[in-house]
C-alpha positions as CSV (number, residue, x, y, z in Angstrom):
1,X,0.0,-0.3,0.2
2,X,1.4,3.4,-0.7
3,X,2.0,6.1,1.6
4,X,-0.7,7.7,3.5
5,X,-1.7,11.1,2.9
6,X,-1.7,13.7,5.1
7,X,-5.2,15.3,6.2
8,X,-5.9,18.3,4.3
9,X,-5.2,21.3,6.0
10,X,-7.9,23.5,8.1
11,X,-10.3,20.7,9.1
12,X,-12.1,21.4,12.2
13,X,-11.3,18.7,15.4
14,X,-13.9,20.7,17.8
15,X,-17.6,21.1,17.6
16,X,-19.3,23.8,15.2
17,X,-21.4,26.1,17.2
18,X,-21.3,29.9,16.6
19,X,-19.0,29.7,13.7
20,X,-16.6,27.3,15.7
21,X,-15.8,30.0,17.7
22,X,-17.8,28.5,20.8
23,X,-15.6,26.9,23.2
24,X,-17.3,23.5,22.8
25,X,-14.9,20.9,22.6
26,X,-14.6,19.9,26.1
27,X,-13.0,17.0,27.3
28,X,-14.4,14.5,25.2
29,X,-13.2,12.6,22.0
30,X,-13.8,9.9,19.8
31,X,-11.5,7.8,17.2
32,X,-12.0,8.5,13.4
33,X,-10.6,5.1,11.5
34,X,-9.4,5.1,8.0
35,X,-11.0,1.9,6.3
36,X,-8.5,1.5,4.0
37,X,-6.3,0.8,6.8
38,X,-8.3,-0.2,10.2
39,X,-5.8,2.5,11.6
40,X,-6.7,6.1,13.8
41,X,-6.9,8.6,11.2
42,X,-7.6,11.4,13.9
43,X,-9.6,12.4,16.9
44,X,-12.9,14.8,17.0
45,X,-14.6,16.1,20.0
46,X,-17.9,14.3,21.1
47,X,-20.8,16.1,21.9
48,X,-22.9,15.3,24.8
49,X,-26.5,16.6,25.2
50,X,-25.4,19.6,26.7
51,X,-23.8,20.7,23.5
52,X,-26.9,19.8,21.5
53,X,-28.6,22.5,23.8
54,X,-25.9,25.0,23.3
55,X,-26.5,24.3,19.4
56,X,-30.2,24.8,19.5
57,X,-29.7,28.0,21.7
58,X,-28.0,29.5,19.1
59,X,-30.3,28.4,16.2
60,X,-33.0,29.6,17.7
61,X,-31.4,32.9,18.7
62,X,-30.8,33.8,15.1
63,X,-33.6,32.1,13.4
64,X,-35.8,35.2,13.1
65,X,-33.0,37.4,11.7
66,X,-31.8,34.7,9.2
67,X,-35.6,34.2,8.3
68,X,-35.5,38.0,7.7
69,X,-32.2,38.0,5.7
70,X,-33.1,39.1,2.0
71,X,-33.7,36.0,0.1
72,X,-30.9,37.6,-2.6
73,X,-28.3,38.0,0.4
74,X,-29.1,34.0,1.4
75,X,-28.2,33.1,-2.1
76,X,-25.3,35.0,-2.3
77,X,-24.2,33.1,0.5
78,X,-25.2,29.6,-0.9
79,X,-23.5,30.6,-4.4
80,X,-19.9,31.6,-2.7
81,X,-19.9,28.3,-0.6
82,X,-20.3,26.8,-4.1
83,X,-17.7,28.3,-5.4
84,X,-15.3,27.8,-2.3
85,X,-16.5,24.0,-2.0
86,X,-15.8,23.5,-6.3
87,X,-12.1,25.5,-5.1
88,X,-11.2,23.2,-2.7
89,X,-12.3,20.0,-4.3
90,X,-9.0,18.0,-4.1
91,X,-8.6,18.6,-0.2
92,X,-12.3,17.4,0.1
93,X,-12.2,14.7,-2.4
94,X,-9.0,13.7,-0.4
95,X,-10.9,13.9,2.9
96,X,-13.7,11.8,2.0
97,X,-11.6,9.2,0.8
98,X,-9.4,9.4,4.2
99,X,-12.2,8.3,6.2
100,X,-15.1,6.9,3.8
101,X,-12.7,5.0,1.8
102,X,-14.1,5.8,-1.8
103,X,-11.5,6.5,-4.7
104,X,-10.3,9.7,-5.0
105,X,-12.3,9.8,-8.9
106,X,-15.2,9.0,-7.0
107,X,-14.5,11.6,-4.3
108,X,-13.9,14.1,-6.8
109,X,-17.7,13.3,-8.3
110,X,-19.2,13.9,-5.1
111,X,-17.8,16.8,-4.6
112,X,-19.3,18.5,-7.9
113,X,-22.3,16.5,-7.1
114,X,-22.6,17.7,-3.6
115,X,-21.4,21.5,-4.5
116,X,-24.4,21.4,-7.0
117,X,-27.0,21.3,-4.3
118,X,-25.4,24.6,-2.7
119,X,-25.8,26.2,-6.4
120,X,-29.2,24.9,-7.3
121,X,-30.8,26.2,-3.9
122,X,-29.1,29.1,-4.5
123,X,-31.2,29.7,-7.3
124,X,-34.5,28.4,-5.7
125,X,-33.9,31.0,-2.7
126,X,-35.0,34.0,-4.9
127,X,-37.8,31.6,-6.4
128,X,-40.0,31.1,-2.8
129,X,-43.4,31.9,-4.2
130,X,-47.0,32.1,-3.0
131,X,-50.5,32.8,-4.8
132,X,-53.1,35.4,-4.6
133,X,-56.9,34.8,-5.7
134,X,-60.5,35.9,-5.5
135,X,-62.7,34.2,-3.2
136,X,-65.1,32.0,-4.8
137,X,-67.8,33.7,-2.9
138,X,-66.6,37.6,-3.9
139,X,-66.5,38.6,-0.3
140,X,-62.3,38.7,-0.2
141,X,-59.4,37.5,-1.5
142,X,-57.2,34.5,-0.7
143,X,-53.2,35.8,-0.1
144,X,-50.8,32.2,0.1
145,X,-47.8,32.9,1.4
146,X,-44.6,30.2,2.4
147,X,-42.5,30.9,5.5
148,X,-39.4,29.1,6.7
149,X,-40.3,25.8,9.5
150,X,-37.9,27.1,11.5
151,X,-34.5,25.4,13.6
152,X,-34.2,22.1,11.8
153,X,-32.0,19.0,12.5
154,X,-30.4,17.1,9.8
155,X,-29.2,13.3,10.5
156,X,-26.5,12.0,7.6
157,X,-25.0,8.9,7.0
158,X,-21.3,8.2,6.2
159,X,-21.5,6.8,2.4
160,X,-22.0,10.6,0.8
161,X,-20.1,12.7,3.5
162,X,-20.8,15.9,1.4
163,X,-23.6,15.2,-0.7
164,X,-25.6,14.3,2.2
165,X,-25.2,17.2,4.0
166,X,-25.3,19.8,1.1
167,X,-28.6,18.1,-0.2
168,X,-30.0,19.2,3.8
169,X,-28.2,22.5,4.4
170,X,-28.7,24.0,0.7
171,X,-32.5,24.0,1.0
172,X,-33.0,24.6,4.8
173,X,-30.6,27.9,4.4
174,X,-32.2,28.8,1.2
175,X,-35.6,28.7,3.0
176,X,-34.4,30.8,6.0
177,X,-34.1,28.2,8.4
178,X,-31.5,27.4,11.1
179,X,-30.0,24.1,11.2
180,X,-27.9,21.4,13.3
181,X,-26.4,18.5,11.6
182,X,-25.6,15.4,13.3
183,X,-22.9,13.5,10.6
184,X,-22.4,9.6,11.2
185,X,-19.7,9.0,13.7
186,X,-17.8,7.1,10.8
187,X,-17.2,10.1,8.7
188,X,-17.5,13.7,10.8
189,X,-14.4,15.5,8.9
190,X,-16.1,16.5,5.7
191,X,-18.7,17.9,7.3
192,X,-17.1,19.7,9.3
193,X,-14.7,21.3,6.7
194,X,-18.3,22.1,5.1
195,X,-19.3,24.2,7.9
196,X,-15.9,26.4,7.9
197,X,-16.0,26.6,4.2
198,X,-20.1,27.7,4.7
199,X,-18.6,30.2,7.0
200,X,-16.1,31.4,5.1
201,X,-19.0,32.4,2.5
202,X,-20.6,34.5,4.9
203,X,-23.0,32.5,6.7
204,X,-23.6,34.3,10.2
205,X,-22.8,32.3,13.6
206,X,-25.5,30.3,14.9
207,X,-27.3,29.2,11.4
208,X,-25.2,26.1,11.1
209,X,-23.8,23.3,13.7
210,X,-22.3,20.4,13.3
211,X,-22.3,18.1,16.3
212,X,-20.2,14.9,15.8
213,X,-21.0,12.5,18.7
214,X,-20.6,8.6,19.6
215,X,-24.2,9.4,21.2
216,X,-26.5,10.1,18.5
217,X,-29.3,8.3,20.8
218,X,-28.9,11.4,23.3
219,X,-27.7,13.9,21.4
220,X,-30.9,13.2,18.8
221,X,-33.2,12.7,21.4
222,X,-32.6,15.9,23.5
223,X,-33.1,18.1,20.4
224,X,-36.4,16.4,19.0
225,X,-37.7,16.5,22.6
226,X,-37.4,20.1,22.7
227,X,-40.1,22.0,21.3
228,X,-38.2,24.6,19.4
229,X,-37.0,22.3,17.0
230,X,-39.6,22.1,14.1
231,X,-38.3,19.6,11.9
232,X,-36.3,16.6,11.3
233,X,-34.5,15.4,7.9
234,X,-33.0,12.0,8.4
235,X,-31.2,9.6,5.7
236,X,-30.3,6.4,6.8
237,X,-32.0,2.9,7.6
238,X,-35.7,2.0,7.8
239,X,-35.2,0.7,11.3
240,X,-34.1,4.1,12.9
241,X,-36.3,6.1,10.6
242,X,-39.3,4.2,12.2
243,X,-38.0,5.1,15.5
244,X,-37.2,8.9,14.7
245,X,-40.9,8.9,13.3
246,X,-42.0,7.8,16.4
247,X,-40.4,10.5,18.7
248,X,-40.9,13.0,16.0
249,X,-45.0,12.6,16.5
250,X,-44.4,13.9,20.2
251,X,-43.5,17.3,19.1
252,X,-45.5,16.8,15.6
253,X,-42.0,17.4,14.1
254,X,-42.1,18.2,10.2
255,X,-39.9,15.2,8.4
256,X,-37.9,14.5,5.8
257,X,-37.0,10.8,5.8
258,X,-34.9,9.2,2.7
259,X,-34.3,5.7,4.1
260,X,-33.5,2.1,2.7
261,X,-33.6,0.8,-0.7
262,X,-33.9,-2.6,-2.5
263,X,-33.7,-1.5,-6.0
264,X,-34.9,-3.5,-8.6
265,X,-32.7,-3.8,-12.1
266,X,-34.7,-5.1,-14.9
267,X,-33.0,-6.3,-18.4
268,X,-35.6,-7.1,-20.8
269,X,-35.0,-9.6,-24.0
270,X,-35.2,-6.6,-26.0
271,X,-32.5,-4.6,-24.1
272,X,-29.3,-3.4,-25.4
273,X,-27.1,-5.7,-23.5
274,X,-23.8,-3.7,-24.1
275,X,-25.7,-0.8,-22.4
276,X,-27.1,-3.1,-19.6
277,X,-24.0,-4.1,-19.0
278,X,-22.5,-0.8,-18.5
279,X,-25.3,0.5,-16.4
280,X,-25.4,-2.4,-14.1
281,X,-21.8,-1.4,-13.3
282,X,-22.9,2.3,-12.7
283,X,-26.1,1.6,-11.0
284,X,-23.9,-1.3,-8.9
285,X,-20.5,-0.5,-8.2
286,X,-20.8,3.4,-7.6
287,X,-19.5,4.0,-4.3
288,X,-18.6,0.3,-3.9
289,X,-22.5,-0.5,-3.8
290,X,-22.7,1.7,-1.0
291,X,-25.7,3.5,-1.9
292,X,-29.3,3.2,-0.8
293,X,-29.8,4.1,-4.8
294,X,-27.5,0.9,-5.7
295,X,-29.4,-1.9,-7.5
296,X,-29.7,-4.4,-5.1
297,X,-31.8,-7.4,-7.3
298,X,-30.8,-8.2,-10.9
299,X,-33.8,-9.5,-12.5
300,X,-32.9,-10.5,-16.3
301,X,-34.8,-12.1,-18.7
302,X,-33.6,-16.0,-19.2
303,X,-33.1,-15.8,-23.0
304,X,-30.2,-13.3,-22.7
305,X,-29.1,-14.2,-18.6
306,X,-26.0,-16.0,-19.5
307,X,-24.8,-13.7,-21.8
308,X,-25.4,-10.8,-19.0
309,X,-24.4,-12.3,-16.4
310,X,-20.7,-13.7,-18.4
311,X,-20.2,-10.2,-19.2
312,X,-21.2,-8.1,-15.9
313,X,-18.6,-11.1,-13.9
314,X,-16.0,-10.5,-16.3
315,X,-16.1,-6.4,-15.7
316,X,-16.6,-6.4,-11.7
317,X,-14.0,-9.1,-11.8
318,X,-11.4,-6.6,-13.6
319,X,-11.9,-4.0,-10.9
320,X,-9.0,-3.1,-9.2
321,X,-9.3,-3.0,-5.2
322,X,-7.3,-1.1,-2.7
323,X,-6.8,2.1,-1.0
324,X,-8.8,4.9,-2.5
325,X,-5.9,7.4,-3.0
326,X,-3.7,4.9,-5.2
327,X,-4.4,6.0,-8.8
328,X,-5.1,2.5,-9.9
329,X,-8.0,1.7,-7.6
330,X,-11.6,1.2,-8.7
331,X,-12.9,0.0,-5.7
332,X,-12.1,1.0,-2.1
333,X,-12.8,-0.6,1.4
334,X,-15.9,-0.9,2.9
335,X,-16.6,1.6,5.8
336,X,-16.1,-0.9,8.7
337,X,-15.2,-4.4,9.9
338,X,-19.0,-4.4,11.1
339,X,-20.7,-3.8,7.6
340,X,-17.7,-5.9,5.6
341,X,-18.9,-8.8,7.6
342,X,-22.3,-8.2,7.0
343,X,-22.0,-8.7,3.4
344,X,-19.7,-11.6,4.0
345,X,-22.7,-13.7,5.8
346,X,-25.0,-12.6,3.1
347,X,-22.9,-14.2,0.1
348,X,-22.3,-17.2,2.5
349,X,-25.7,-17.6,3.4
350,X,-26.6,-17.0,-0.5
351,X,-24.1,-19.8,-1.5
352,X,-25.0,-22.3,1.0
353,X,-28.9,-22.2,-0.3
354,X,-27.6,-22.5,-3.6
355,X,-26.4,-19.7,-5.1
356,X,-23.6,-19.7,-8.0
357,X,-20.3,-17.2,-7.6
358,X,-19.6,-16.2,-10.9
359,X,-16.6,-14.0,-9.5
360,X,-15.3,-12.6,-5.9
361,X,-17.4,-13.8,-3.0
362,X,-14.2,-13.3,-0.4
363,X,-13.0,-11.0,2.1
364,X,-8.9,-10.1,1.9
365,X,-6.2,-11.0,4.2
366,X,-4.5,-7.6,6.1
367,X,-5.4,-4.3,6.6
368,X,-8.4,-2.5,6.3
369,X,-12.1,-3.4,5.5
370,X,-12.1,-4.9,2.1
371,X,-14.6,-7.0,0.1
372,X,-14.0,-8.6,-3.2
373,X,-16.3,-7.2,-6.2
374,X,-18.7,-10.3,-6.7
375,X,-21.3,-11.4,-8.9
376,X,-24.0,-14.2,-7.9
377,X,-26.2,-16.3,-10.0
378,X,-29.2,-18.5,-9.0
379,X,-30.2,-16.5,-6.3
380,X,-32.6,-18.6,-4.2
381,X,-35.7,-16.0,-3.9
382,X,-36.3,-16.5,-0.4
383,X,-32.5,-15.7,0.7
384,X,-31.7,-12.7,3.2
385,X,-29.7,-11.2,-0.1
386,X,-32.7,-11.0,-2.4
387,X,-34.5,-9.1,0.5
388,X,-32.5,-7.3,2.5
389,X,-30.4,-4.0,1.2
390,X,-26.8,-5.5,0.8
391,X,-25.0,-2.0,0.4
392,X,-22.0,-3.4,-1.0
393,X,-20.4,-4.5,-4.0
394,X,-21.9,-7.6,-4.8
395,X,-24.6,-8.4,-7.6
396,X,-27.1,-10.8,-7.2
397,X,-29.2,-12.0,-10.5
398,X,-32.2,-13.9,-11.2
399,X,-34.0,-14.8,-14.0
400,X,-37.7,-14.2,-15.4
401,X,-39.6,-15.2,-18.3
402,X,-42.5,-12.4,-18.6
403,X,-43.0,-8.8,-18.2
404,X,-45.5,-9.6,-15.4
405,X,-43.1,-11.5,-13.6
406,X,-40.4,-9.1,-13.7
407,X,-42.8,-6.5,-12.1
408,X,-44.3,-9.2,-9.5
409,X,-40.7,-9.6,-8.7
410,X,-39.5,-6.1,-8.2
411,X,-42.5,-4.8,-6.5
412,X,-42.2,-7.6,-4.1
413,X,-40.5,-5.8,-1.3
414,X,-41.5,-3.4,1.8
415,X,-38.9,-1.0,0.1
416,X,-39.7,1.5,-2.9
417,X,-36.8,3.9,-3.7
418,X,-35.5,3.6,-6.9
419,X,-35.4,1.1,-9.8
420,X,-33.6,0.7,-13.2
421,X,-34.4,-1.1,-16.5
422,X,-33.6,-1.6,-19.8
423,X,-35.4,-2.0,-22.9
424,X,-35.4,-0.6,-26.6
425,X,-39.5,-0.7,-26.2
426,X,-40.7,2.8,-26.0
427,X,-44.3,1.3,-24.7
428,X,-42.7,-1.3,-22.8
429,X,-40.8,1.6,-21.1
430,X,-43.4,3.8,-20.4
431,X,-45.5,0.6,-18.7
432,X,-42.9,-0.5,-16.7
433,X,-41.8,2.7,-15.1
434,X,-45.4,3.2,-14.4
435,X,-45.9,-0.3,-12.8
436,X,-42.8,-0.1,-10.7
437,X,-43.5,1.0,-7.3
438,X,-40.6,3.2,-6.4
439,X,-40.1,6.9,-6.3
440,X,-37.4,7.1,-8.5
441,X,-36.9,5.1,-12.0
442,X,-34.0,5.0,-14.5
443,X,-34.7,4.1,-18.0
444,X,-31.9,2.7,-19.9
445,X,-29.4,4.6,-17.1
446,X,-27.6,3.6,-14.1
447,X,-27.4,6.7,-12.4
448,X,-30.0,8.9,-11.8
449,X,-29.2,11.4,-9.3
450,X,-29.7,15.3,-9.9
451,X,-29.8,17.9,-7.8
452,X,-32.6,19.5,-9.9
453,X,-35.0,16.4,-9.7
454,X,-36.6,15.4,-6.4
455,X,-35.0,12.3,-4.8
456,X,-37.0,10.4,-2.8
457,X,-38.7,6.8,-2.2
458,X,-42.4,5.1,-1.4
459,X,-43.6,2.4,0.8
460,X,-40.5,2.5,3.4
461,X,-38.1,3.7,1.7
462,X,-39.1,7.1,3.3
463,X,-41.6,10.4,2.7
464,X,-40.6,13.4,1.1
465,X,-38.1,14.5,-1.6
466,X,-34.6,16.4,-1.9
467,X,-33.4,18.3,-4.7
468,X,-35.6,19.8,-7.4
469,X,-38.0,22.2,-6.9
470,X,-40.0,20.0,-4.7
471,X,-36.6,20.0,-2.2
472,X,-37.0,23.7,-0.7
473,X,-40.8,23.1,0.1
474,X,-39.8,20.8,2.6
475,X,-38.1,23.6,4.8
476,X,-41.4,26.1,4.3
477,X,-44.9,26.0,6.2
478,X,-48.0,27.3,4.0
479,X,-50.0,30.3,5.6
480,X,-52.9,31.3,4.2
481,X,-54.1,35.0,5.0
482,X,-57.8,35.8,4.5
483,X,-58.1,39.4,3.0
484,X,-61.0,41.9,3.6
485,X,-62.8,42.7,-0.3
């Protein structure tokens, strides 16, 4: 393994409260581990309940001023933040590679994608509208306005340390809301650096706080039980999302929930197989499969299944695995040992039940948390790998004979985040897109995320949308004003 790079300069190690100027570091700290080596990367402050209350105090103190800040001014701060993030692409990419593991090329791609939410919502900030109309009875006028919901809490995952922050922070700030972010314990550094960048862009103290913590239950619980908090936005597992929805009910909080996925990837008999393999590689191996939108179940028409499986196994088997900062690496480590072992168990159990390994199917000895890029065929329908979110570099393939079978299998899940399919038939494309019980559909595409499009699921994959013009609405209340005629 090549020499471990140093952390970029200027990455905060303390809690980010009041523009980083509050003395909130305290004595508590926790380790941030490099998943490519399994060794200590650095230590950061470990927020406690008192820190959470201090951050909420700051958010509440400046909420009215921030809401009253002209939309153009909020827009220009977000625009400057976008420029600064792009200017620091190399630093942010290296930081994500060191704390999360993804290869530098993918990390640079995330910087571009994540920064785009800042630019997009800088433009949406000045387009918050309302409406006016004559009352049908002729006795007055109806005026509808949109107002910020108030102080918000964002709980973000480890798999996209920058983009999951900007996708929530961007619309909140654009709408005039203050925000506290609780980043994932595995990847707090990118969010802390993002907070510093936003402060450099002109964001007033107190508008944004970042609280790394090993006590997520205590910190989040304290914030959600405080009546001054008005919204929570969460990205993570459905199990945790359900618990947070229950807590949100006590204070009747506005909620946005982007939860688990079990995305089908359907290859019909009329598909362009070369394009389908390219799409499958992108939909499965982007971010090492550690994405809620990752293709989880490959449903392939039996007439083309052998050719598709062979081609996909060849492409996936050729991926180079290693530390993400090395130039020749296609696939980095899994985020931690626990997740790596979970993936290995899913694969081993599927093989024991009759699945066939076409490539991979093993962990690697040595440092770090690596798992070989894997293709499995003949997946038993009732195996755990067919029903649970894999969240790793494993493609699980089963066959089908009719369009009806494919749709039924695709919808046979509690989840409904994303779905993909490949076909040359336009009528089938429209028919299948309508039939899939998901919030997002990729037609002859393996990557669908776009800051200008709404991102969200149905069923147990969540509530609400992030991105697009829909994203800012999640942070706005509707007010009706009855005007006398």
